[in-house]
C-alpha positions in Angstrom: 0.0 0.0 0.0 1.4 3.3 -1.1 1.6 6.0 1.6 -1.2 8.5 1.2 -3.1 6.3 -1.2 -6.9 6.3 -1.0 -7.1 2.7 -2.3 -5.5 -0.5 -1.2 -5.3 -4.0 -2.7 -5.1 -6.6 0.1 -4.3 -10.2 -0.6 -6.4 -12.6 1.5 -5.3 -15.8 -0.1 -2.7 -17.2 -2.5 -2.5 -20.2 -4.8 -5.1 -22.4 -6.3 -6.3 -26.0 -6.0 -8.2 -26.3 -9.3 -5.4 -27.3 -11.8 -7.3 -26.1 -14.9 -5.6 -27.4 -18.1 -4.9 -23.8 -19.3 -3.6 -22.3 -16.1 -0.2 -22.2 -14.4 -1.3 -20.7 -11.1 -1.3 -24.0 -9.1 2.1 -24.9 -10.4 3.6 -21.4 -9.8 1.7 -20.2 -6.8 1.1 -23.5 -5.1 -1.9 -24.8 -3.3 -4.5 -22.5 -1.8 -3.5 -20.7 1.4 -5.8 -18.3 3.3 -4.2 -15.6 5.4 -5.3 -15.5 9.0 -8.3 -13.1 9.5 -6.5 -11.2 12.3 -3.6 -10.5 9.9 -6.0 -9.2 7.2 -8.0 -7.1 9.6 -4.8 -5.5 11.1 -3.5 -4.6 7.6 -6.9 -3.0 6.7 -7.1 -1.1 10.0 -3.6 0.2 9.5 -4.5 1.4 6.0 -7.7 3.1 7.2 -6.0 4.7 10.2 -3.6 6.3 7.7 -6.5 7.9 5.8 -7.3 5.1 3.3 -10.8 4.9 2.0 -11.3 1.9 -0.2 -10.0 -1.7 0.2 -10.2 -4.5 -2.4 -9.7 -8.0 -1.2 -7.7 -10.2 -3.6 -7.1 -13.9 -4.2 -7.2 -16.3 -7.1 -10.4 -17.9 -5.7 -11.7 -15.6 -2.9 -14.9 -17.6 -2.7 -12.9 -20.5 -1.2 -11.3 -18.4 1.5 -10.9 -20.4 4.7 -11.9 -23.8 3.2 -9.9 -26.6 4.6 -9.1 -24.7 7.7 -10.9 -25.3 11.0 -9.5 -22.0 12.4 -10.8 -19.7 9.7 -14.4 -18.4 9.6 -15.9 -17.0 6.4 -16.9 -14.0 8.4 -14.3 -13.4 11.2 -15.6 -11.6 14.2 -19.3 -12.1 13.4 -21.7 -14.3 15.2 -24.4 -16.2 13.2 -27.2 -14.0 14.7 -25.5 -10.7 13.9 -27.7 -8.5 11.7 -24.6 -7.2 9.9 -23.1 -10.6 9.2 -23.5 -11.8 5.6 -21.2 -14.8 5.9 
């Protein structure tokens, strides 16, 4: 994230497990790995505290964030009955 930037691109996961015939990502980037929620939240909070306004979450397959990990929730910090939780 560039200092003074209004926008940030935050990687939440890397790699891919799909092994599509036309794609090199699984071979170059390895298997899917989701970053811990606390690490992502800390990065975003630091950016916002510095005056940032917009965050885009990135990953090869963001819809599979946290799959295969018992410790990751699709909606970290939310409870199932929270009216603001869309996870």
